[in-house]
C-alpha positions as CSV (number, residue, x, y, z in Angstrom):
1,M,0.0,0.0,0.0
2,S,1.2,3.5,-0.9
3,L,1.2,6.4,1.5
4,L,-1.6,8.1,-0.4
5,E,-3.8,5.0,-0.1
6,I,-3.1,4.8,3.6
7,I,-4.2,8.4,4.1
8,M,-7.3,8.1,1.9
9,R,-8.3,4.6,3.2
10,P,-7.1,4.2,6.8
11,E,-9.7,1.4,7.4
12,T,-7.6,-0.9,5.2
13,L,-4.5,-0.3,7.4
14,I,-6.5,-1.0,10.5
15,A,-7.9,-4.2,9.1
16,N,-4.4,-5.4,8.1
17,L,-3.0,-4.6,11.6
18,T,-5.9,-6.5,13.2
19,S,-5.4,-9.6,11.1
20,M,-1.6,-9.5,11.9
21,L,-2.4,-9.3,15.6
22,Q,-4.9,-12.2,15.3
23,R,-2.3,-14.4,13.5
24,A,0.3,-13.6,16.2
25,L,-2.2,-14.6,18.9
26,K,-3.0,-17.9,17.1
27,T,0.7,-18.8,16.7
28,S,1.4,-18.0,20.3
29,V,-0.8,-20.9,21.3
30,S,1.9,-23.4,20.3
31,P,5.1,-23.7,22.4
32,L,7.2,-22.4,19.6
33,G,5.0,-19.3,19.2
34,R,5.1,-18.6,22.9
35,T,8.8,-18.8,22.9
36,F,9.1,-16.5,19.9
37,L,6.7,-14.0,21.5
38,L,8.5,-14.1,24.8
39,S,11.9,-13.7,23.2
40,T,10.6,-10.7,21.1
41,I,9.3,-9.0,24.3
42,I,12.6,-9.6,26.2
43,G,14.6,-8.4,23.2
44,G,12.5,-5.2,22.9
45,C,12.9,-4.5,26.6
46,F,16.7,-5.0,26.3
47,L,16.9,-2.7,23.3
48,Y,14.8,-0.1,25.2
49,L,17.2,-0.2,28.2
50,I,20.2,0.2,25.9
51,Y,18.5,3.2,24.2
52,T,17.7,4.9,27.5
53,K,21.3,4.3,28.8
54,V,22.8,5.9,25.6
55,Q,20.4,8.8,25.9
56,R,21.3,9.3,29.6
57,V,25.0,9.2,28.8
58,K,24.5,11.8,26.1
59,L,22.5,14.0,28.4
60,E,25.1,13.8,31.2
61,R,27.9,14.6,28.7
62,H,26.0,17.6,27.4
63,Q,25.4,18.9,30.9
64,R,29.0,18.4,31.8
65,N,30.2,20.2,28.7
66,R,27.7,23.0,29.4
67,R,29.0,23.4,33.0
68,R,32.6,23.4,31.8
69,R,31.8,26.1,29.2
70,H,30.0,28.1,31.9
71,Q,33.0,27.9,34.3
72,E,35.4,28.7,31.5
73,S,33.4,31.8,30.5
74,K,33.3,32.9,34.2
75,R,37.0,32.4,34.5
76,L,37.7,34.4,31.3
77,A,35.3,37.1,32.4
78,A,37.0,37.3,35.8
79,A,40.5,37.4,34.2
80,A,39.3,40.2,31.8
81,K,38.0,42.1,34.8
82,R,41.3,41.7,36.7
83,K,43.2,42.9,33.7
84,V,41.0,46.0,33.4
85,L,41.0,47.0,37.0
86,T,44.2,48.2,38.7
87,P,45.1,47.2,42.3
88,E,44.0,50.6,43.4
89,E,40.6,50.2,41.8
90,R,40.1,46.7,43.3
91,Y,41.3,47.2,46.8
92,L,40.9,50.9,47.5
93,K,37.9,52.0,45.4
94,G,35.8,48.8,45.7
95,K,35.1,48.5,42.0
96,A,35.3,44.7,42.2
97,G,33.1,44.4,45.3
98,T,34.0,43.4,48.8
99,L,37.2,41.4,48.6
100,K,39.3,39.5,51.2
101,V,42.8,40.7,51.9
102,L,45.4,38.9,54.0
103,L,48.4,40.9,55.1
104,A,51.4,39.7,57.0
105,A,52.2,41.9,60.0
106,E,55.7,42.6,58.6
107,V,54.2,44.1,55.5
108,I,52.4,47.0,57.4
109,F,54.4,47.3,60.7
110,E,58.0,48.2,61.3
111,D,58.8,45.8,64.1
112,T,56.6,43.2,65.8
113,A,59.3,41.0,67.4
114,D,60.3,43.3,70.3
115,D,57.5,43.1,72.9
116,K,58.8,46.1,74.8
117,K,58.4,48.5,71.9
118,D,55.2,49.9,70.5
119,I,54.2,48.8,67.0
120,S,54.4,51.5,64.4
121,F,53.2,51.5,60.8
122,R,55.5,51.7,57.8
123,E,55.6,55.0,55.9
124,G,52.4,55.8,54.1
125,V,50.7,52.4,55.0
126,S,48.2,53.7,57.6
127,A,46.3,55.8,55.2
128,K,46.1,53.1,52.5
129,L,45.1,50.5,55.2
130,N,42.4,52.8,56.6
131,T,40.8,53.0,53.1
132,M,41.3,49.2,52.5
133,C,39.6,48.3,55.7
134,A,36.6,50.4,54.6
135,I,36.4,48.5,51.3
136,C,37.7,45.0,52.0
137,D,37.6,42.3,54.7
138,V,41.2,42.7,56.0
139,F,43.0,39.9,57.9
140,I,46.4,40.2,59.5
141,V,48.6,37.1,60.1
142,V,51.4,37.4,62.7
143,K,54.3,35.0,62.9
144,Q,55.4,34.7,66.5
145,E,57.0,31.8,68.3
146,E,55.4,31.3,71.7
147,T,56.5,29.1,74.5
148,K,54.1,26.9,76.5
149,E,54.5,29.2,79.5
150,Q,53.4,32.2,77.5
151,V,50.3,30.4,76.3
152,A,49.5,29.2,79.8
153,L,49.8,32.7,81.2
154,G,47.6,34.2,78.4
155,E,50.4,36.2,76.9
156,A,49.6,34.9,73.4
157,T,47.1,37.8,73.0
158,G,49.7,40.4,73.7
159,I,50.5,41.0,70.1
160,N,46.8,41.5,69.4
161,R,46.6,44.3,72.0
162,R,49.7,46.0,70.5
163,I,48.3,45.8,67.0
164,L,44.9,47.2,68.0
165,S,46.7,50.0,69.9
166,A,48.6,50.9,66.8
167,F,45.4,50.9,64.8
168,K,43.8,53.3,67.3
169,K,46.8,55.6,67.3
170,A,46.7,55.8,63.5
171,G,43.0,56.7,63.6
172,I,41.8,53.4,62.0
173,T,38.4,52.4,63.2
174,V,38.3,49.1,65.1
175,S,35.0,47.2,65.5
176,K,34.0,44.0,67.2
177,E,32.9,40.8,65.5
178,G,29.5,41.1,63.9
179,E,29.5,44.8,63.6
180,A,29.3,46.6,60.3
181,A,27.4,43.7,58.8
182,E,25.6,45.9,56.4
183,P,27.2,46.9,53.0
184,P,29.6,49.8,53.5
185,P,28.8,53.2,52.0
186,P,31.0,54.6,49.3
187,P,34.4,56.0,50.5
188,P,35.6,58.1,52.2
189,A,32.5,57.9,54.5
190,A,33.0,54.0,54.6
191,A,36.2,54.3,56.6
192,A,34.4,55.6,59.6
193,A,31.5,53.2,59.2
194,R,33.3,49.8,58.7
195,G,36.9,49.7,59.9
196,F,39.0,46.7,61.0
197,Q,37.4,43.9,63.0
198,K,39.3,42.6,66.1
199,H,38.8,38.9,65.5
200,R,40.7,39.0,62.1
201,I,44.2,38.9,63.7
202,V,45.6,35.4,63.3
203,V,48.8,34.2,65.1
204,C,51.0,31.3,64.0
205,S,54.5,30.2,64.8
206,T,55.9,29.0,61.4
207,S,56.1,30.2,57.8
208,S,54.1,27.1,56.6
209,G,51.5,28.0,59.2
210,K,50.9,31.3,57.4
211,G,50.4,29.4,54.1
212,H,47.8,27.1,55.8
213,I,46.0,30.1,57.1
214,A,45.9,31.7,53.7
215,R,44.6,28.5,52.2
216,H,41.9,28.4,54.8
217,I,40.8,32.0,54.3
218,L,41.3,32.0,50.5
219,P,41.7,35.8,50.1
220,H,41.8,37.7,46.8
221,L,45.1,39.4,47.9
222,Y,47.8,37.9,50.0
223,M,51.0,40.0,50.8
224,D,54.0,38.6,52.8
225,V,57.7,39.2,53.2
226,E,58.4,35.4,52.9
227,L,58.3,33.5,49.6
228,E,57.6,30.1,51.1
229,P,53.9,30.7,52.2
230,L,53.2,32.6,49.0
231,K,54.4,29.7,46.8
232,M,52.1,27.3,48.8
233,V,48.9,29.2,47.9
234,C,49.7,31.1,44.6
235,P,47.7,28.6,42.5
236,F,44.6,29.3,44.6
237,I,44.8,33.1,45.1
238,Q,44.4,35.8,42.5
239,D,47.1,38.2,43.7
240,T,50.1,36.9,45.7
241,I,52.6,39.7,46.4
242,L,56.1,39.5,47.9
243,I,57.3,42.6,49.6
244,G,60.9,43.7,49.7
245,A,62.5,40.8,47.9
246,K,62.7,39.2,44.5
247,G,59.6,37.2,43.4
248,S,59.2,34.3,41.1
249,D,57.2,33.4,38.0
250,K,53.8,33.2,39.8
251,V,54.6,35.6,42.7
252,K,55.0,39.3,41.9
253,A,57.3,41.5,43.9
254,F,56.9,45.1,45.1
255,P,59.0,47.3,47.4
256,S,56.1,48.0,49.7
257,L,52.3,47.9,50.0
258,V,52.1,51.5,49.0
259,D,54.0,50.8,45.7
260,F,51.6,48.0,44.9
261,L,48.5,50.2,45.4
262,T,49.9,53.2,43.7
263,P,49.2,53.6,40.0
264,I,52.4,52.8,38.0
265,S,53.6,55.6,35.8
266,M,56.0,55.0,32.9
267,N,59.6,55.4,34.0
268,K,62.4,56.9,32.0
269,S,63.7,53.6,30.7
270,D,60.3,52.7,29.3
271,T,60.0,56.2,27.8
272,K,63.3,55.9,26.1
273,A,62.5,52.4,24.7
274,Q,59.2,53.6,23.4
275,N,60.8,56.7,21.7
276,K,63.4,54.5,20.1
277,K,60.8,52.1,18.8
278,H,58.9,55.1,17.3
279,R,62.0,56.4,15.6
280,I,62.8,53.0,14.1
281,T,59.3,52.7,12.7
282,S,59.4,56.2,11.2
283,V,62.8,55.5,9.5
284,R,61.4,52.2,8.0
285,Q,58.3,54.0,6.7
286,R,60.5,56.7,5.0
287,T,62.8,54.1,3.5
288,K,59.9,52.2,2.1
289,K,58.4,55.4,0.6
290,I,61.8,56.3,-1.1
291,V,62.2,52.8,-2.6
292,T,58.6,53.0,-4.0
293,M,59.4,56.4,-5.6
294,V,62.6,55.1,-7.1
295,S,61.0,52.0,-8.6
296,E,58.2,54.1,-10.1
297,S,60.7,56.5,-11.7
298,N,62.7,53.6,-13.2
299,K,59.5,52.2,-14.8
300,E,58.8,55.6,-16.5
């Protein structure tokens, strides 16, 4: 039967299907017919299971690829955003939102080892830190070797008191845990409303301990004067900065926190190199123009 006949005369198709079903029921009365019918049903179920399994695998692969593409697009967007924004815009102006910052005590203070001296900020750090505390969640990690006697006598918190005293002397707002939970207003009014929180001072006794603390906090910026803890966490943190020493391939180095947060201007060597490149390009263009003119005159 052709397709046109089936469309025009559907009763013929129904009659043929009915007769086929009757013949199948008649043949199933015999043992051979029942075996054939049972094997057909089992085979159909088996083929259906295989089909559903293949479709499920395809769906899972599609979802996995879609998640991978989504994560890759987010990573590229974040990388593009990091390239566009300068450190000053990210950590002092809040254009990237509220970020976590982990600073080693040696980065911002002159001397923390001598218990008899007051802690003082490095030059120009207090003003930058005041603005940073208004924008970001700032943590301070202190490396201090403590004896069991000091811990038993409660002297382990002495460094905390000295740091908080230095903050108050510098005019940086210090708040307790749980305060300033609301989003901060735009700077400079945010500095007075948010401030540094007391519970974000962390003390450890080894350099690797600082690395473990950084891995636990997972800040967006980690600055230290030691290379070992920075190398431990550089694959997991956006900005790892070494202060006052030579960095590595994945760890950038800056003289101080102020230099990192200050917009970089082109120095004299870069200016000379750019001028030299411009002169070479102009000479090549003039030479090419002269050669073209000579070739045209020769043709004439």
